[in-house]
N, C-alpha and C positions, 0 to 999 in steps of 0.2 A: 102025713109021717109024724109022726111021734118023737116031739120035742125034748131033750132029756131035761128034768129039772135045771134051775140056775139058779145058783144066792143071789141076796141082795146086796153081797158085795163088788159082783161078775157084774160089771160095763156091757151094755151092749152097744154091738159095732155096729151101723149097718155098710152092706158091702159094698153099695155104687161111693158113701164118702169116704170109706177106708182108701180106694184107688185116687181120690179126688187129693184124701193126704199125703199118700207114699211119693205120686207123679211129680209135686212139688218141688217136696224133699231133694229127689235125686236130680231134678234139674239144676238145684241151685247147690247140691256140691259138683253135679261136672262143669257150671261156670268158675264154681269157685277153684276147683283145680284148675282150669285154663286160664284164667287169671294169675291164678300163684307163680304155673310156669311162663305163660307168658314175659314179663320181662326177664329171663334169662338169656328166652331165644329172644329178645331185640339186642341184650346186651351182647350178645355173644355176632352178631350179624353189626350190632357195630364196632365190636373192636376187629372185627374185621376187614373194614370197612376204612380204618383209618389212613392216610394220607402216610407215603413214607419218606420223613423228613430226620436227617439223621443228626442221632447227638456225641456223634464221637468230638471229643473233646480238640481242640484246634490249638498245633503248639506256635507258643511264640516266636518268630526266625529270631534266629541270633545276630545276624546282621543290625537288627535295632536294639538292642542292649550294646553294642559291641562298645568299646568305650576306648579308645589308642590315646596315647600321652601325648603324643607329636601331631595330634589329628589335630583338624582347625576347627580356633576358638571364636569368639565374637570378639575383642579386639584382636588378632589377626583379620577376620572377615572386616573391619571396621577399617585397618588400613590400607588393606588391599583395596577395599572401595575408595577409598578419602586418594591415592594415589593412579587410579585406571578410572577417575570419576570425567565425563565427557563436559561437565559443566564445571568442573575444577577447573580442568584444563582450559576452558573458552575464560576463566576468572581470571588466569593466570596468564592466557594470551594477551584479556583487557588491560592488564597492571602493566604488563612490559614496554604496549603502547604510548599508558601515560605516564612512564616513565622516562619517554623518546622523547614529550609534550614536554617535560621539564627541562629536559637538555636544552632544545630549539631553545624555549624561553629563556633559559638562560645563557646562550650562546649570544643572542641579541644583545647586552648587554655590553660587548665587546666590540671595539672599534673593527666599518669594516673597509678593510683593507683589498684592494684591485687593483691591477697591474694589466697592461698590453702590449700588446710585441705584433708589429707588423712588416713583411716584406715586400715590396710593388717591384714585378721588374718591368719597364714598359716597354714597347718598339720601339725596334730604328727605322726611322725615316729621314724623309731631307726637309728642314725647318722652311717654312713659308716664309714668301722675301715680302717684304713691305716695302717695295717700290725701291728706285733708284737714287743713287746718291752715293754720298756720307758724310763724317764725321772729321770735323775740323779741329784739332786740337794743340795746345799747344803748354811748354813746357815754363813758361815764364809763371806767376807769383800771379793766383788771383786777380782780377781791378785795373790790368796792367792794358792800358790802350795803346792797341797794333801792337800786339807782342809780336814778334818774334822768336827761331822764325814759329812757321806753322806748320801742321801734319794731319794728312786727309788720312781717315780712318772707317772704315765699310762697319755698318749695324748692326748685328744675328745677337738670337738669343745661345746663351747653352745650350747642349742636349745631355738632359739629365735619365740614363736608363733606366738605373738602382733608386729605389725611393728605399728608408730603414722607419719606422718607429716604434718607438718606446715611450711607453703612458703607465705614471701613477698613483692611483689615487685613495686618499684618506679618507674618512665618512665617520665621522662621530655626532650618533643624531641625539645630539643635548636635551630637546625637547620632549623625547619620547623616553629618557631614563623618568621622568616626572610623570609622567598625562598616560603611557600606554605599555610598559614594559615591566613594570614593576607590580600592574595591574595582574598581566597574564604572566608571572612568572606565580603569584600568588595561587592564581587559579585552575595552574597546571600542577603546582604543589598538590593542592588541596584534594585535585580530582586524584591524584595517588595513594593520596591517605584511603580516599573512601574505597577505591580498584584494591589496594592491601588489604580491607577491613571484609570486603566482595570474597576476596582471594579463603581468608579464613571462616568467614561462611561458609563458602558452597562446599570445601575441605569437613570444616563440622558437620554437615549436611548431610556428607555421602556417610561417613564415620558412619551418624546413626544412622543411617537409609543399610548399610550392612549389616550392622548391626541387628537391628530387628527382622529383617531379611532372616537370619540366623538363628535368635528367638523361634521368627513362625517357621521355619523348614525342623526345631525340636521341637517345637506344639505340636506338628503335624506328624513328627514319629512317634509321640507322644501319645496322639492321639489316636493310631493304630495299635500302639499295644494295646491302651486300657479297649478298646472295640472289642480286639482277641476276645481278653480278658471276662467284657461282659458278652461273648462268646459261649464262652463256655460256661458261666452261670446260667443262661439260661437252658444251652442243653441240660445240665444237671437237672435243672427242672424242670426236664421237659421227660425229664427219664427216669424220673420220680415221679410226677405225676403220671407218667403210663402203667409204674405199676402200681399205683395205689387205685388206677382206673379199672387194670386186671382185676386186685379183688375187690371191688364195688364199694371202694370209700368215694371216689371224685366222677363224674359228668364228664362226659364228654366236652361238653363247652369247655373244663377246665382244661381236657385237654389241646383242645382247638386254641384257646386260647393261649396256651406257654406255647406255642406251634408258631404262632404270629408273633411273637416276640422274638422266639428263633431269627427267625425272617425277618424284623427287623437291624435285627442286631446284625447281620450277616451282609444286610444293605448299608449299614452304618462303618462296616469293615470298607467295601468297595468305593464310598468316600471317600473314609479318610484314608487310604491309596491313591483315590486319584488327586487328592488337595496331595500330598505328599510328593507324586510324579511333578504336580506344576510350580511345588515348590522349589522345588529340589532344580527345574529346570532355570 
């Protein structure tokens, strides 16, 4: 075969070399198109596999923010706690007992007067005989020799059936005034003062505990409100993260991080509600 004339400017290409050059270019172009299109398919698959976490706004209950002018306050709750506290009532009972001891010690200064009256009825019986004979008596003055006349009389004891007794006793503890009664009265008076201070301390403590319980309850209500507001904030952030993920501005990790924040905020809401129920009881 006769070849056509070539100029010096026209390159001479080997057919086997041309095939080896075209094949790598085609393969590299195919993988370039595949790699370019693969992120889109991956993003669509990741977007479809996102868990369904709600992003709706949670309304705050009106009962948590309601205020009544005649409702309970810290001072009212403290007064009620002081009046109904078992500790304060026990201290008041102790004060009454110590006051009774003071009165008992004061009574010991007074003289003790005692009286006794009794009546005894004897049984009727025949008096016993002391033997035969009698007594010789005379009307003459005593010391008269051979008095005349003389009279013989019988001897017997009278039988008393009714016995009466009336006894009055007055005791003045002169030595106890200086040695015992004064010290007992002083100790009882000091014990009464201490018991009175115990009543004041018990009522003050009960009043303070009531106010602390009120503020703890109020703080628990505020914690629920704050937790609900935090849920709304993180849910708004979740919506923004999902929208940004849809247009390819953020990764799936950012969306999952936002969903985790929503779950943590919802858990905090449940814990706050439980704490509120406990403080109300």
